[in-house]
Structures are given as structure tokens and as C-alpha cells.
Steps between C-alpha positions, in 0.01 A plus 500: 500500500609857433371849571619668176330393173587613146201547267632421152208668316479820709878509545473600865613357838227415749577517874249266670581644845338827407124558466533680169785270379725810498292654214261754650425638149329172410193450721365141556826360349504196733137404438556523124818289493371243753168449321682453174734244649208310651317501170813356328518230767137399460546480121813276544740755361861396590685714749768604251230664291353719770735801463642481858867438585713520814627857519741450790781247544422310176486811281822626657661168414381528133251211539144506367306344786128493428251547784130499589311693766334373821287673762500351850193486731660770719533736204866444438609524138753246366679434172594132452772371268405247239816286555651387826858583403398863453349505846821348648692793356341723758604282792792620711798263456554267796794606717789268588390507863148395403640207296729401791199482738309287252793260468542485875129415553525223241812358663361516856176332395683224315717432807185469705352246256241738350433571133522866387512701182546868399269731303204269534172600334190358665173507308217670700178513300564724203815659650837388640703518819872531436722415800876571524567162664235241589593227756283185519502409868360218714127413516427693178639823640613755239726797603527781245817699559507856363826694516454879503835680496445791263334832583135527390249778528201506725282365217722194479495441872117528507492193277694286746190420709294426196763258364538332837127467541466349154771246577337406833165456334654247259688292754842673494642632828671835415848559640648841411866565562685833476806686616321833545407602854194702386357202315548265798308739728186464285231255610320441167659151477754288688831674435844376598820702469872439476780749486586672166763267359669464160409212270816299562436498876136394455600216269759359745417193708581683825237613753252758374315643798145630497491794740132591472170321450539202735371524859489295818180529703544550880195375696456653843249559773395862563567513876729702730798285389456577125772694325292617203225765543141390463394532134152603610636816674398394852727438796466123507214296351618152616458360148748323276660706218751442219777745404708456176870549536746519203716197434753438225482196274717377213357554154562143391326369811207732440456366147509138612283541810228698328479217243489239776236697696705550823511874431165650406355849436290663768283811535552661839247766591570779749275780611586720205658284223507158339856360478606224262816300568626137525504278811549139586201268464510437877463873574222525250304221676550656843393836366181354349420341835555835664264673262231235571511622868457138611829474685392744775432355840153576638473765773542377857166446673520697827235623737415865566737520798811435285745788470491700173866418423747256644825622646844346458620633838530280803180473703466752789191344662508232769257208540244517779632265762161480670349346191763222474624416856824303520500173698610537861776245446673713241826641644549879489809464282296327227240776507760778442695312227444644155398253228763423239240488218164654416368148432652272765447128490323516844364852552273617784125437535266642223355844549130553547461656151616182327234284666223645285669438163353196323847420357629421845198336669630149434843570649446767769417353851178602671475671842419168659823349377726782637514338838608163358725594201805722510467831326803435272321213329213724392721747313692218335175397340455847357850482348424160344186645349687791341760268357228274361325790331818639346601155373160458339526841325853418372377166363222666307747748352728219384206334327431830321856515363463154347190582293503632145136538393334835558183353645684268733729781615202728574326234711821420685562873564164520681597203716835652579338838580266334752788319671716813507217711641440248773865505611511879483193523733652249741832685518316830565293343778805338658707818493219708650433248778869496599552876440776424248606664175297331227769543232768331712265215592419431137867522399607254768213262420602488136861438601392207719288339234727559205830451677446144623328187375348408837370818667309297767834391657603863566 
């Protein structure tokens, strides 16, 4: 296609980029010439008899390149060459660096056991998709590498997203590579970038590093220990978030792993922008689970007397000794001795608040049994109950990790949520009844359960 057309009968040049074709003295010139060309086409008149030639590159080269006119749906005027070799004359010659990248992609794909080819034309309906280098990957995966090293105008860059979308629609994963920092900062497709290197360095078999376009996702909990700020703009929301961090990768590894499916494209949405980059398939699966919002633990069920927010400081309250009298036979030294652990193997008698919890009715002794059973045995039952609940929740989580189907995973998540909610409520009740820090009790309980195979012997 060209913008300058030579009319052999009128002996004038027509500039299709201008409304009046650069001839204001001739009103309705475009309508006249376009209707005439359409009439010739409907009558089957050959293109070389329609009085229109390329008035730009071909005419400057002394070549008679015949053309016909076309009007796009968006109103854009185009002049199309009759022969493909005339159209190729307008194409910018491929640079040595561009050729070196194509050769390197072919070599890297071949070393990984994948078939690839350069300048591949894929038929799409009545048009074509031409790809710089097409790699046939595993499981029918097709990676279309486009190398963009030359400077192009804004019109050319606006076509990047259209070309990438057309490739995606027809089963080709677009992978655009450049050495320009301004191109790599765009998010119209999945760009990767290397340093600006000469052709002989690119063609070498040494390491060629990709410095932009590949990310590692950091998954973290938005609490007081988090390093990253909350993406929702609040102080701490207690939810799980993902933060992309730049990570270098070798260009040859990127070519092979994208074909194998271990590195995949991802669309990462923030509050103001949609980012496109490459990540590992494991990070993509974790990010998809995070977006489903199914990995969040349910809120802890607490009564109305619970504090609004737990504190990580050591407790300052003291238990009411009148509510839990110590046996008369207990020596004074044993009463004053500080416990070595928040969850001792044989703690003191249960507090009054714990007796009303249904989770502890089967293990907590009644008032009639206080005179016959030592108080230490009652609290040991509470500890066994906490360990049993934590073990049950951990077992349900292990079952979840072994499932692959979406429906099975959703059902197992609900089972895990119920078990986790039950142990959370039990820990809260236990910490309140003993006037202990709930966070430290939960931390020590998990250490006991996950740090030994037989917690009941502790």
C-alpha cells in the first residue's frame, strides 16, 4: 500500500492522506476517481488498465507499479499494488540485529526440541497473519515472536495491540521483543526487552539476558508484618495480595520455556492500570486462586465481648484466683513458679468461661468432679482438644492440595474452612479463659502440632 498515487491520464499526483488529494482546485476529485475505479473493477477491467500507478517509492525507482483503490470501513483510503513484489519494495529492509534475533530464536527452539520457522504467513479468513518467527510448542501451543528494534511513529505503535489481538484470536500467543525502553514500558501486549546490542553479539551462543518483561509474584498477607503497602489504600486489610517484582531471565530459556508452557503470559490489574508480562505457570495458578478469593480463611466467630483488635504485647491482666482455687496441698513455691510455656502439658484447672463452650464439654470436668480429680488433669484435656482440632484442620488442607478438579477443590475448601473456623474459635476461647495473648497461643499450638508427629506425648 502507498499514500501517493500517479494518475496516468490526468498526469497528477494524488496524496491519499489529504481530503482534497492535494488538489483543492478540483472539487470532488476523490469521489470521481474512486467511483471510476470501482466501476472498472465491477466490469472486470485489469488493474494495469485503470490509469493508477504508485507515485512514491516505485516511481522514484523507475518502476511502473499499477494500483487500485480501496476504502476501509473506518473511512481510511488505501491504494493497493497489483503485484506483491511491488508492495515489498515499500517494506523497510530488515536490520542485521533483527536477523540475528530471528536466528537465535530458531536455534534456541531447536535445542529445546521444538519446531520453528521465520516469516510465517498464517491464513485467517480472507487475510493473513505474518509472524517474524513462529515456534510450535508443546500441547499445540504456538508462540509468535515479533522483534521490534526500529523506530516507528505513533500510528505504527497503535497497530501493535491490533496485531497482537488478531494473533491471540487465531491461537498464536504474541511475544514482542525489543531493545527500546519506551516500547517495553507499554502494556498493549507482552513486551520483553534486552540491552541494545550489535548483531554479532546477539548471534553469539553466550548468555543473552532479558532485563524487562519477566516478573516473579510475591504473595503476602496484609497484616502488621507486611513489607508492602496495602494496594487498597487502607492501613491493613488482613487479605492476601500479590506483588510483581522484576526478575532477569536468559533469552534462550525464555524461548524454550514459553514453548513448553512453564513461562506463560499474564494480565495483572492494579487500581489504575492493566499490566502485561510473563510469569511462571506456578505463579499464574496461585494468582488465579487469589483472584477467586477462595483461599481466604473465614472470619473468626467471636462473641460480643471479644476485644475489637488483638494485641501482640504480653498480657497485663491476672486471673481471678477466687474463681479457680488451688488445692490446699499445692506448695507455695509451685504457685509462684512461672510456667515455661503458654500451653503446658499439665496446666492448671479450667476457667469458668471455658465450661460453657460446647467444644470443651466432653473434656472439661464438672463442678462435682473438682473434689475428686486434680485441677491439672482438666486443663490437659483442653490442650488435647486444641491439638485435635488443629490436626483435623491441617489434614483437610493437605487433602485440598492433592485435588486437581475445580469442583472437588471448591467442596474441599468448604470443609477446610469449617475445620479452620472451629480451631480459631477454640483458640480464642482458650486464650480468653486463661487471660493469655491469643496470637502467641495460636503460634505455639501450630508449633506443637506441626513440629512433632505425636503431639499427645508432649
